Each structure stands twice: as structure tokens, then as C-alpha cells.
C-alpha positions in Angstrom: 22.9 -18.7 47.9 26.2 -17.4 46.5 27.9 -18.2 49.8 26.6 -21.7 49.8 27.9 -22.4 46.3 31.4 -21.0 47.1 31.5 -22.9 50.4 30.4 -26.2 48.8 33.0 -25.7 46.1 35.8 -25.1 48.6 34.7 -28.2 50.6 34.8 -30.3 47.5 38.3 -29.1 46.7 39.6 -29.7 50.3 38.7 -33.4 50.1 40.0 -34.2 46.6 43.1 -36.1 47.9 41.5 -37.8 51.0 42.7 -41.5 50.9 39.4 -42.5 52.4 37.6 -41.3 49.3 39.6 -43.1 46.7 36.9 -45.6 45.9 34.3 -42.7 45.5 33.8 -40.8 42.4 36.0 -37.7 42.4 34.0 -34.6 41.4 35.5 -32.1 39.1 36.7 -29.2 41.4 36.2 -26.6 38.6 32.6 -26.3 37.5 31.6 -26.0 33.8 35.1 -26.7 32.6 35.3 -26.0 28.8 37.8 -27.6 26.5 40.4 -25.2 25.2 42.2 -25.2 22.0 45.4 -26.5 23.7 44.3 -28.8 26.6 47.0 -29.6 29.1 47.9 -33.1 30.1 46.0 -34.6 33.0 48.9 -34.3 35.5 49.6 -30.6 34.6 45.9 -29.6 34.7 45.6 -31.2 38.1 48.6 -29.2 39.2 47.0 -26.0 38.0 43.8 -26.8 39.8 45.7 -27.8 43.0 47.4 -24.4 42.9 44.0 -22.6 42.7 42.8 -24.7 45.6 45.9 -23.9 47.5 45.4 -20.2 46.9 41.8 -20.4 47.9 42.6 -22.0 51.3 45.8 -20.2 52.5 44.3 -16.8 53.2 44.8 -15.4 56.8 47.3 -18.0 57.9 45.4 -21.1 56.6 47.5 -23.8 54.9 46.6 -27.0 53.2 48.4 -30.3 53.9 49.3 -32.9 51.3 46.4 -35.0 52.3 43.9 -32.2 51.6 43.3 -31.2 55.2 43.5 -27.6 56.3 45.9 -26.6 59.1 45.8 -23.3 61.1 48.8 -21.6 62.7 48.2 -21.1 66.4 50.5 -18.4 67.9 49.9 -19.7 71.5 50.7 -23.3 70.6 53.7 -24.7 68.8 51.7 -27.7 67.8 49.9 -27.6 64.6 46.1 -28.1 64.9 44.8 -29.9 61.8 41.0 -29.8 61.1 38.6 -29.9 58.2 37.8 -26.2 57.5 35.9 -24.2 54.8 36.8 -20.5 54.3 34.2 -17.8 54.2 32.9 -17.0 50.6 34.6 -14.0 48.9 32.8 -10.7 48.8 31.4 -10.1 45.2 32.0 -6.3 45.5 35.6 -6.8 46.5 36.1 -9.4 43.8 34.6 -7.1 41.2 37.0 -4.4 42.1 39.9 -6.8 41.8 38.6 -7.9 38.4 38.5 -4.3 37.2 42.0 -3.7 38.4 43.2 -6.9 36.7 41.5 -5.9 33.4 43.2 -2.5 33.7 46.6 -4.1 34.3 46.2 -6.4 31.3 45.2 -3.4 29.1 48.4 -1.6 30.1 50.4 -4.7 29.1 48.9 -4.8 25.7 51.5 -4.0 23.0 54.3 -4.4 25.4 56.2 -7.4 24.0 58.9 -7.4 26.6 56.7 -7.7 29.7 55.4 -11.1 30.6 51.7 -11.3 31.5 51.0 -12.1 35.1 49.6 -15.4 36.3 45.8 -15.6 36.5 44.8 -14.7 40.0 42.5 -16.8 42.0 39.8 -14.1 42.1 39.1 -14.8 38.4 37.8 -18.2 39.3 36.0 -16.8 42.2 34.3 -14.2 40.0 33.3 -16.8 37.4 31.8 -19.0 40.2 29.8 -16.0 41.6 28.5 -14.8 38.2 27.6 -18.4 37.3 25.6 -18.7 40.5 23.8 -15.5 39.7 22.9 -16.8 36.3 21.7 -20.0 37.9 19.4 -18.0 40.1 17.7 -16.5 37.1 18.0 -19.1 34.4 18.1 -22.4 36.4 15.3 -24.9 36.7 12.2 -25.3 34.5 10.8 -21.8 35.0 13.5 -19.2 34.4 12.9 -15.7 35.9 11.6 -13.3 33.2 13.5 -10.1 32.9 10.3 -8.1 33.6 10.2 -9.8 37.0 13.5 -8.5 38.1 13.8 -5.3 40.1 15.6 -2.4 38.4 18.5 -2.8 40.9 18.8 -6.5 40.1 18.6 -6.0 36.4 21.3 -3.3 36.5 23.5 -5.4 38.7 23.2 -8.4 36.5 24.1 -6.4 33.4 27.1 -4.9 35.2 28.4 -8.4 36.0 27.9 -9.5 32.4 29.6 -6.4 31.1 32.5 -7.1 33.5 32.9 -10.7 32.5 32.7 -9.7 28.9 35.6 -7.2 29.3 37.5 -9.8 31.3 37.2 -12.3 28.5 38.4 -9.8 26.0 41.4 -8.9 28.1 42.3 -12.5 28.7 42.0 -13.3 24.9 44.7 -10.7 24.2 47.1 -13.3 25.7 45.5 -16.4 24.2 48.9 -17.7 23.1 49.9 -18.0 26.8 49.4 -21.5 28.0 48.6 -20.5 31.5 45.6 -18.4 30.3 44.0 -21.2 28.3 41.9 -22.6 31.2 40.7 -19.2 32.4 39.7 -18.1 28.9 37.7 -21.3 28.5 36.2 -21.0 31.9 35.1 -17.3 31.6 33.9 -17.9 28.0 31.6 -20.7 29.2 30.1 -18.4 31.8 29.7 -15.6 29.3 28.0 -17.9 26.8 25.5 -18.9 29.4 24.8 -15.3 30.3 24.4 -14.4 26.6 22.0 -17.3 26.1 19.8 -16.0 28.9 19.9 -12.3 27.7 19.3 -13.4 24.1 16.2 -15.3 25.1 14.9 -12.4 27.2 15.6 -10.0 24.4 13.6 -12.2 22.0 10.8 -12.6 24.5 10.4 -8.8 24.9 10.6 -8.2 21.2 7.7 -10.6 20.5 5.6 -9.1 23.3 4.1 -6.3 21.2 0.7 -5.0 20.4 -0.3 -3.3 17.1 -2.4 -0.2 17.9 -5.8 -0.2 16.1 -5.6 3.6 15.8 -3.1 3.2 13.0 -5.6 1.6 10.6 -8.2 4.3 10.1 -9.4 4.8 6.5 -11.9 6.7 4.3 -13.4 5.9 1.0 -13.9 7.6 -2.4 -15.3 6.5 -5.7 -13.9 5.8 -9.1 -15.8 4.6 -12.3 -16.3 1.1 -13.4 -17.5 0.0 -16.8 -21.2 -0.7 -17.2 -22.5 -1.3 -20.7 -26.2 -1.1 -19.8 -26.8 1.5 -17.1 -29.9 3.6 -16.4 -28.0 6.4 -14.6 -24.5 7.7 -14.3 -24.2 6.6 -10.7 -24.2 3.0 -11.9 -20.9 3.8 -13.6 -19.1 4.2 -10.2 -17.1 1.7 -8.2 -15.6 1.9 -4.7 -12.0 2.7 -4.0 -10.5 3.0 -0.5 -7.6 5.2 0.6 -5.9 5.4 3.9 -6.0 8.3 6.3 -2.5 9.5 6.8 -2.4 9.0 10.5 0.8 9.1 12.6 1.8 7.6 15.9 0.7 9.7 18.9 3.2 11.7 20.9 2.4 9.5 23.9 3.6 6.4 22.2 6.6 7.0 19.9 7.1 3.3 19.4 3.9 1.5 18.4 3.7 -1.8 20.1 6.1 -1.0 22.9 6.3 1.4 25.8 9.3 3.7 26.1 10.4 1.8 29.3 10.4 -1.5 27.3 12.4 0.1 24.5 15.0 1.3 27.0 15.2 -2.3 28.4 15.8 -3.6 24.9 18.5 -1.1 24.3 20.3 -2.3 27.4 20.0 -6.0 26.4 21.1 -5.4 22.9 24.1 -3.4 24.1 25.0 -6.3 26.4 24.7 -8.9 23.6 26.8 -6.8 21.2 29.4 -6.2 23.8 29.6 -9.9 24.6 30.3 -10.7 20.9 26.7 -11.7 20.1 26.0 -9.0 17.5 25.0 -11.4 14.8 22.6 -13.3 17.1 21.2 -10.0 18.4 20.5 -8.6 14.9 19.0 -11.9 13.8 16.6 -12.1 16.7 15.6 -8.5 16.1 15.1 -8.9 12.4 13.0 -12.0 12.7 10.8 -10.6 15.4 10.2 -7.2 13.7 9.7 -8.9 10.3 6.9 -11.0 11.8 5.4 -7.8 13.4 5.5 -6.0 10.1 3.9 -8.9 8.3 1.1 -8.8 10.8 0.6 -5.1 10.1 0.4 -5.8 6.4 -2.2 -8.5 7.0 -4.2 -6.3 9.3 -4.2 -3.6 6.5 -5.7 -6.2 4.2 -2.6 -6.8 2.0 -1.6 -10.4 1.3 1.6 -11.5 -0.5 0.9 -12.8 -4.0 3.2 -14.2 -6.7 3.2 -12.8 -10.2 1.3 -15.9 -11.4 -1.3 -15.4 -8.7 -1.9 -11.8 -9.8 -2.1 -12.8 -13.4 -4.8 -15.4 -12.7 -7.0 -13.2 -10.5 -10.4 -12.0 -11.7 -10.5 -8.3 -12.0 -13.0 -7.8 -9.1 -10.7 -9.7 -6.7 -7.6 -7.9 -8.1 -9.3 -4.5 -7.7 -9.8 -5.2 -4.0 -6.2 -6.3 -3.7 -5.1 -3.0 -5.3 -7.2 -1.0 -2.9 -5.6 -2.9 0.0 -2.1 -2.3 -1.6 -2.7 1.5 -1.8 -3.8 1.6 1.8 -0.8 -0.5 2.9 1.7 1.6 0.9 0.4 4.9 2.3 0.5 3.5 5.8 4.1 2.2 5.3 5.4 5.5 4.1 3.4 7.8 6.4 3.5 5.7 9.6 5.2 2.3 9.6 8.7 3.2 8.2 9.2 6.3 10.4 8.1 4.3 13.5 10.3 1.4 12.6 13.2 3.7 12.1 12.7 5.3 15.5 12.5 1.9 17.1 15.7 0.7 15.5 17.5 3.9 16.4 16.3 3.6 20.0 17.1 -0.1 20.5 20.6 0.3 18.9 21.2 3.8 20.1 24.9 3.1 20.8 25.3 1.4 17.4 23.9 3.7 14.7 25.4 1.7 11.8 23.7 -1.4 13.1 20.4 0.5 13.4 20.8 1.7 9.8 21.5 -1.7 8.5 18.7 -3.4 10.3 16.1 -0.8 9.3 17.2 -0.8 5.7 17.0 -4.6 5.7 13.5 -4.6 7.1 12.1 -1.8 5.0 13.7 -3.0 1.8 12.1 -6.4 2.1 8.7 -4.8 2.6 9.1 -2.3 -0.2 10.3 -4.9 -2.7 7.2 -7.0 -1.8 4.9 -4.0 -2.5 6.7 -3.0 -5.7 6.6 -6.6 -7.0 2.8 -6.5 -6.6 2.5 -3.2 -8.5 4.7 -4.6 -11.3 2.6 -7.8 -11.5 -0.5 -5.6 -11.8 1.1 -3.7 -14.7 1.7 -7.0 -16.5 -1.9 -8.1 -16.4 -4.1 -8.1 -19.5 -5.1 -4.5 -20.4 -8.7 -3.4 -20.2 -10.3 0.1 -20.1 -11.7 -0.4 -16.6 -8.2 -1.0 -15.2 -7.0 2.5 -16.1 -8.1 4.2 -12.9 -6.5 1.6 -10.5 -3.3 1.8 -12.6 -3.4 5.6 -12.1 -4.0 5.2 -8.4 -0.9 3.0 -8.1 1.1 5.3 -10.3 0.2 8.4 -8.2 0.9 6.5 -5.0 4.4 5.6 -6.1 5.1 9.1 -7.5 3.8 11.0 -4.5 4.9 8.9 -1.5 8.3 7.6 -2.4 10.0 11.0 -2.0 8.9 10.8 1.7 11.3 7.9 2.1 14.4 9.9 1.2 14.9 11.3 4.7 14.7 7.8 6.3 17.2 5.9 4.2 20.8 6.3 3.3 21.5 7.7 -0.2 22.5 4.4 -1.7 19.4 2.6 -0.6 17.1 5.5 -1.5 18.6 5.6 -5.0 18.0 1.8 -5.3 14.4 2.2 -4.2 13.8 5.0 -6.6 15.2 3.0 -9.5 12.9 0.1 -8.7 9.9 2.4 -8.4 10.7 4.3 -11.6 10.8 1.0 -13.5 7.5 0.0 -12.1 5.9 3.4 -12.9 7.3 3.1 -16.4 5.6 -0.2 -16.9 2.3 1.1 -15.5 2.6 4.1 -17.8 3.1 1.8 -20.8 0.0 -0.1 -19.8 -2.1 3.1 -19.5 -1.1 4.4 -22.9 -2.0 1.0 -24.4 -5.3 1.1 -22.6 -6.1 4.4 -24.2 -5.1 3.1 -27.6 -7.4 0.0 -27.1 -10.2 2.4 -26.1 -9.9 4.1 -29.4 -9.8 0.8 -31.2 -12.9 -0.4 -29.4 -14.9 2.7 -30.4 -13.9 2.2 -34.1 -14.7 -1.5 -33.9 -18.2 -1.0 -32.3 -20.3 -1.8 -35.3 -23.5 -2.9 -33.6 -26.4 -2.8 -36.2 -29.2 -2.7 -33.7 -30.5 0.9 -33.2 -31.4 2.1 -29.7 -35.2 2.1 -29.2 -36.8 5.6 -29.3 -33.5 7.3 -30.3 -32.3 7.4 -26.7 -28.8 8.0 -25.6 -26.6 5.1 -26.8 -24.8 3.0 -24.0 -21.5 3.7 -25.8 -22.0 7.4 -25.4 -22.9 7.1 -21.8 -19.9 4.9 -21.0 -17.4 6.9 -23.0 -18.4 10.2 -21.5 -18.4 9.0 -17.9 -15.1 7.4 -18.6 -13.6 10.6 -20.0 -15.1 12.6 -17.2 -13.0 10.6 -14.6 -10.0 10.5 -17.0 -10.0 14.3 -17.0 -9.8 14.3 -13.2 -6.4 12.6 -13.6 -5.3 15.2 -16.2 -2.0 16.2 -14.6 -1.0 12.6 -14.0 -2.0 11.5 -17.5 -0.1 14.4 -19.0 3.0 13.2 -17.2 2.4 9.6 -18.3 1.9 10.5 -21.9 4.9 12.9 -22.0 7.2 10.3 -20.4 6.0 7.7 -22.9 6.5 10.2 -25.8 10.1 10.7 -24.7 10.6 6.9 -24.7 9.1 6.7 -28.2 11.2 9.5 -29.5 14.3 8.0 -28.1 13.6 4.8 -30.1 14.5 5.9 -33.6 13.4 2.7 -35.1 9.7 3.0 -34.2 7.1 5.6 -34.6 5.3 7.3 -31.8 1.8 6.4 -30.5 1.2 10.2 -30.7 1.7 10.4 -34.4 -1.7 10.9 -36.0 -2.9 8.7 -38.8 -3.5 11.6 -41.1 -0.5 14.0 -40.5 -1.3 16.4 -43.3 -4.9 17.0 -42.1 -4.2 17.1 -38.4 -0.6 18.2 -38.0 -1.3 21.8 -37.2 -3.9 20.9 -34.5 -1.7 18.3 -32.8 1.2 20.7 -32.7 -0.9 22.9 -30.4 -2.0 20.1 -28.2 -0.3 18.0 -25.5 -0.1 14.3 -26.2 -2.9 13.6 -23.7 -5.1 16.4 -25.2 -4.5 14.9 -28.6 -5.7 11.5 -27.5 -8.8 13.0 -25.8 -9.7 14.9 -29.0 -9.2 11.7 -31.0 -11.6 9.7 -28.7 -14.3 12.4 -29.1 -13.9 12.5 -32.9 -14.2 8.7 -33.0 -17.3 8.8 -30.9 -18.9 11.4 -33.1 -18.1 9.3 -36.2 -19.5 6.2 -34.5 -22.8 8.0 -33.6 -23.2 9.4 -37.1 -23.0 5.8 -38.4 -25.5 4.6 -35.9 -27.9 7.4 -36.7 -28.1 6.1 -40.3 -29.6 2.8 -39.0 -32.9 4.6 -38.4 -35.2 4.7 -41.5 -37.0 7.7 -40.2 -34.9 10.9 -40.7 -36.8 12.6 -37.8 -35.9 9.8 -35.4 -32.3 9.9 -36.6 -32.2 13.6 -35.7 -33.7 12.8 -32.3 -31.0 10.2 -31.7 -28.2 12.7 -32.6 -29.9 15.4 -30.4 -30.1 13.0 -27.5 -26.5 11.9 -27.7 -25.2 15.4 -28.6 -27.0 17.0 -25.6 -25.7 14.3 -23.3 -22.2 14.9 -24.4 -22.4 18.6 -24.0 -24.0 18.3 -20.5 -21.2 16.0 -19.4 -18.6 18.4 -20.7 -20.3 21.4 -19.2 -20.6 19.7 -15.8 -17.0 18.8 -15.6 -14.5 21.7 -15.4 -11.6 19.3 -16.1 -13.0 17.9 -19.4 -14.4 21.3 -20.3 -11.0 22.8 -20.0 -9.5 20.0 -22.1 -12.0 20.3 -25.0 -12.1 24.1 -25.0 -14.7 26.7 -25.9 -14.3 26.4 -29.7 -15.0 22.7 -29.6 -18.1 23.3 -27.4 -19.5 26.0 -29.7 -19.0 23.7 -32.7 -21.0 20.9 -31.0 -23.7 23.3 -29.9 -24.1 24.4 -33.5 -24.4 20.8 -34.7 -27.1 20.2 -32.1 -29.1 23.2 -33.4 -28.8 21.8 -36.9 -30.2 18.4 -35.9 -33.1 20.3 -34.2 -33.9 22.2 -37.5 -33.7 19.0 -39.5 -36.2 17.3 -37.1 -38.6 20.2 -37.3 -38.4 20.3 -41.1 -38.8 16.6 -41.6 -41.7 16.1 -39.1 -43.6 19.3 -38.7 -42.8 20.9 -42.0 -44.8 18.2 -43.7 -47.7 18.7 -41.3 -47.8 22.5 -41.9 -48.1 21.8 -45.7 -51.6 20.6 -44.9 -52.4 24.1 -43.6 -51.3 25.7 -46.8 -53.8 28.2 -48.2 -52.8 27.6 -51.8 -55.5 26.1 -54.0 -58.3 26.6 -51.5 -59.8 29.8 -53.1 -61.3 29.4 -56.5 -63.0 32.4 -58.0 -63.2 34.0 -54.6 -64.9 31.0 -53.0 -63.5 28.3 -50.8 -63.0 25.0 -52.6 -64.8 22.8 -50.1 -63.6 19.4 -51.3 -60.0 20.5 -51.2 -60.5 22.0 -47.7 -62.0 18.8 -46.5 -59.0 16.9 -47.9 -56.7 19.3 -46.2 -58.3 18.8 -42.7 -58.4 15.0 -43.2 -54.7 14.9 -44.1 -53.8 17.1 -41.2 -55.8 15.0 -38.8 -54.3 11.7 -40.1 -50.7 13.0 -40.2 -50.9 14.5 -36.7 -52.4 11.3 -35.3 -49.5 9.4 -36.8 -46.9 11.8 -35.5 -48.5 11.7 -32.0 -48.7 7.9 -32.0 -45.2 7.4 -33.2 -43.3 10.1 -31.4 -45.0 9.6 -28.0 -42.8 6.4 -27.9 -39.6 8.3 -28.7 -37.3 9.1 -25.9 -35.7 12.4 -24.8 -34.3 11.8 -21.3 -33.0 15.3 -20.9 -35.9 17.3 -19.5 -34.6 20.6 -20.8 -34.2 19.3 -24.3 -37.6 17.7 -24.1 -39.2 21.0 -23.0 -37.3 23.0 -25.6 -38.5 20.7 -28.4 -42.1 20.8 -27.2 -42.1 24.5 -27.0 -40.6 24.9 -30.4 -43.1 22.5 -31.9 -46.0 24.4 -30.3 -44.7 27.7 -31.5 -44.4 26.3 -34.9 -47.7 24.4 -35.2 -50.4 26.0 -33.0 -50.3 29.6 -34.4 -50.5 28.2 -37.9 -53.3 25.8 -37.0 -55.3 28.5 -35.1 -55.1 30.8 -38.1 -56.1 28.1 -40.6 -59.0 27.0 -38.3 -60.2 30.6 -37.7 -60.3 31.3 -41.4 -61.8 28.1 -42.8 -63.8 26.4 -40.0 -66.9 28.5 -40.9 -67.0 26.9 -44.3 -68.4 23.7 -42.8 -72.0 23.4 -41.7 -72.2 23.5 -37.9 -72.8 20.2 -36.3 -71.8 16.9 -37.7 -69.9 18.2 -40.6 -67.7 20.4 -38.5 -67.1 17.6 -36.0 -66.2 15.3 -38.8 -63.4 17.4 -40.3 -62.3 19.7 -37.5 -61.1 17.0 -35.1 -58.8 19.1 -33.0 -59.0 22.5 -31.3 -55.7 24.4 -30.8 -55.8 23.4 -27.1 -56.0 19.8 -28.1 -53.0 20.1 -30.3 -51.0 21.7 -27.5 -52.0 18.8 -25.1 -51.0 16.2 -27.6 -47.6 17.9 -28.2 -46.9 17.8 -24.5 -47.3 14.0 -24.6 -44.5 13.6 -27.1 -41.1 12.0 -26.3 -42.2 10.2 -23.1 -41.4 6.8 -24.4 -44.7 5.4 -23.2 -46.7 4.7 -26.3 -46.9 1.6 -28.5 -44.2 -1.1 -28.3 -41.1 -0.5 -30.4 -41.8 -3.4 -32.7 -44.9 -1.7 -34.0 -43.1 1.5 -34.9 -41.5 2.5 -38.0 -37.8 3.3 -37.9 
């Protein structure tokens, strides 16, 4: 095909001046002629073209006549034989060698102001024609040949031609002020542009032909609390949170989405584009393609781009899911995506490390700013207690994962990223401190006047203790948050600190021994105790008030005992104090309820002159029976959900009542006449009393509305 094109070109040139063709359209003898900055006049240009034609047709004793015909010298004949002749096409290998030598000669002349550059040899045009024909083979017609369809030999050969013509153009441009070089510069530049267009399109096509591995998106789940104001069990306080498994690309595929062979090909194409002066276009194609791929990765991870206004308007349930997706995405970016993207850029632009650095920084910076903007938007949402744990998850993600980026970025970019992340963490920290303050305010403001039926654990107690249990699991992070916030507060000399207690004289010594976070935890517990004390006074029955305080006190102690984190925060002294308070409520209950019952079994006044006062004895048994019936009826509907506390109370009541009743019955039951009189006044045997005591605190008796508070 190359031979045909050169032959046709030569034939065209040999007939340019044929008189018989004057009325026919005269084709341009120089294909793809490109306007130069200083075009020559028509007559001078035609002279230059004629000179090239003359040179093309005078090799090996061939000459061209004035009328465009070729004449050959015949050594055996003095006459000149004139015939229409086309020379054989030049050999591409030989022409390439001549081009290389010409480039070398021009390079040696560079900087030599005294030497005049040589005329442009004819093989420059020959080389341009041959390379253009090669490009036409690949990029001509409606269905260009894809790079992947080329054999390795053809691909390497094509890139060598393009590299050579790129060097040729650079060498010619050194003498762009020379008029005789103008046409050749324009001609070679046109061929190079067409070659660059084909390579750029193939580079783009290969970049977009990627596949995101599904193995990069494995995840596991864990749980964190969510606020429930009316819950029957602690498990109802939990909500789901997802976190990504820190997976990394396998050794078999260092560049997710591309094979190593494809990456090698992209390296060769990018090198050709940059060498041909198409660095900007090459980088732009790469950036657009990889940005699209990264956006697809984020979408597959579940993260969607949202504006600050969008985040502000989201319902918490929706935003919570978005935060979970954000955490997964951020972890995947720092553990997998950025390192893979860095390797890819370094491999594609292996010969241009500065370009690789710039492109990677551009791509990763756009992605990280998008992620940081979302985190900042979350920090700006309305504060609520249930948001604390998601805020903590974001805070820890930024704190723990950003240092991993240091080894991937240059110092200037790493510092910029740290500054942005630090600002976001600061805003999250401010929000978390405010959430704690609002939690304290909500406990103080909870003035519900409706007592909990049966003296059961109050929903506020259940919520606060579950909340604090999970808060304590973030102890180290919250210590950091509160200390950082305290430093900011102290730096602001015009405002007081959130850690300053409301009663400095009473609490100063305690707070000096506690960290800011511990001080807040203590304050929350003290506020909860005060709130429960106030709610216990809503009960008219002192015994039920004591049951209420025992239920809530036992629940609090069990939660603290079951959580090493919160137990370590509150300390042994605090635990012993609350246990002592619980025993005191127990004693108060026994005194108020069963102390009155035991007064009916008092021996005082029953013996008169050595004889039992029968009317008084009858009244004592009647009072005992009536009071015990009332206690059983009322307290069977009371609630003690903790089985151990329930069992302890029943045992203590039995130990208190049954021995006294058995003794009283054994001494005075014989006073009554056996039969109807005994049955009338001795209603219960000790075994009956024990059975009825075991029925207390089940919460299964009469409706609450019929009971006395």
C-alpha cells in the first residue's frame, strides 16, 4: 500500500505541466499541505515544489524535461529516449536512517550562528508521505483499527515512526526563522497532528475500558446505640453501623481495572503523546477517565455527592445511612483506592514522575475534598444526643486514617489535607461537646409528673445508662475531644470554659482530680440521681417510692458492673456509695411495709393477769389478716424486673415475717376453740404466708388504676 501511494504521488507530479491537461483540474502535488506562518507567493511555492519533484525523479540517471516527461540516458544511444516513467517507491528503512542522520546534523548545527542550515532534503517529504500512509492504514475509513488489534511488532514500529517524526519536527523548528524550512515544518506538523489524534483516541479508549473488581468492596457490620424512649429490653437501644474491611489489591493485579500488559501499553502511548507536544491533552484525557472511574467506585461503595443544603435537610435515618456509606468509602479510599491510583499513575507516566505526582494529587485531592465537605456538613446539622456516635465514628475515621496518606502525597499537599481534616475534626468536636451539654440539660428539664406503674425502671434511666455505656466505649476519643475543646476554651480569655462547674466551691477539689470527660460523666450521673429522687416523690406510698429507687438503683449498678469502661470511669468509691444507698432503700421499704405488719404480732397487751386477753388477740389476728391481704394485693402488681433483686427482697421478707408469725401462731393459736373459731381468725399458716410472699413483685395483679400510689 505504501508503494502504491508513493507511485501515485510521483505520477501526479510528473504530469503537472502537461499541456494536454491544462483544462483539467490540477491536483496539489503535496498532500495535506498546511498553511505556515509566512506562506510563499504562488510562483515561489510552485518553484519549491517543482524542485522536490525534480529531485524525486532524477535518481539513477533519470531527468525531467520542461514539459513534465521523464527522459533516461542511454549509453548505447546518443538519442534521448523520452517516456512517461514512475520511479520505484523509497525504502522506509533507508529513509528512516536518512531522517535520523538529518536530525543529528541539525542538532550539531544548533547554537552555531555562523553555519547556515542545509536545504531540506527530499527524503523529508518521502518520510512524511510514508508515515501518513501508515496512519491512513490504521485511522482511515469509518472503522479505524483499534490499538489492541495491532500486533506487538506493528505497534512498536508505529510508535517508532511517530517518535521519529516528532523529533524531526523539533529539529526543524529550531530553524523556524528560515524561509526554506516553513513548508517542511508545516508538512511534518500536519502528519504529527494526525498521528497524535489517533494515539490520543486510542489512549482514551484504553483508559475507559476498565473493570472495577467486586473483591474490593467487602464489608462487615457492628452495632451502636440509638435512642428509644420506650424500650422493653436493652437490645432495642441498638442501631446498625457498617464499617469496611480493610482489603487491598491482590498481588496478581496491582492495578485494579487494568492488566499489567494494558498499563504498559498506556505508558507507551502517554510517552508518545508527551514527546509529540500533547502533554496537556494526554493529562486531560487521563484525568477525565480516572475521575469517572473513581466516581463509579464511590457510587458502588454507596456514597453519593450531596451539597451542604442537602445534608441539612436530610432526616436523621437517611443521614445515618449516608454517614455509614461515607465511613466505608473513606476507609476504602485510604486503604485501597489511593494507593492503587498512585501505582497506576506512576506506571502510566513512569518516565514523567512530576506529571504522575501532579495527576495523582489532582485526582485524590478532588475526592478527599468531597469527602471532607460531607463530614463538615454533618457537623453543621442540628445537634441531638443520638448523633453523638456517628459523629465519633467520623472523628475517629479522620484521625486514624489520614496519617496513612502521608506516604502517598508530597509534603505540601499532605499538609493542606491535614489542615482541612483538622478543621473538620474541630467542628465535629465542638458539636460533640454541645451534645453532651444538651444531654445534661435534657435530664434537668425532664419534669414528667406521671409516675412509672409499679415502681419499674424509668425509661430515662434505661436510656441514659445505655447511652453512657456506649459513650464509655469511646472513652479515649472523647478524652481527646474534650481536652482539645478545653484548650480552645482556655485560649479564649473572654469566655468561660464548658468544663467550669456551676458550683466551684463545692466541686473544685473533685474536678481537679478528674479529666474533662470524667467530670462530664460524673455530672450526668449526679443529674440522673437527682431526677430519680424527684420522681420517687411522685408516689404517695413510701414503700413504692423505695421500690422505684431500688429498681433504678439496681439497674444503674448492673449496667456499670457489666461495663468495664464505665466502671473504670466511675470508680470503686462511687460504686460503694450507690450500693450503700440501695441498701438504705431496702431497709426503708421493709420498715414501711412489713414493720407495720409485724406490729400486729406484738405480744404487748395480750396477757392480763396471766391470761390471754381473747378480744385483743382476735383483733390482732384480724388486723394481721387484713393488712397482709392488702399488702399481697397491692404489691403483687408492683414490678421488680431484676430477678436477683426480686429474689433478695422475697427472701428478706420471708426471713422477717415467717419466723415471727410462726412464733405468734404457736403461742396463741390454742386460745381459740378448735373448728370454726380457729378457721375464722387464723386465716394463714406459715406455709401460706411464704407462698403469698413469693407472688409479690410480679406485676400481674389488679390494674394500676385501682392501686394506691
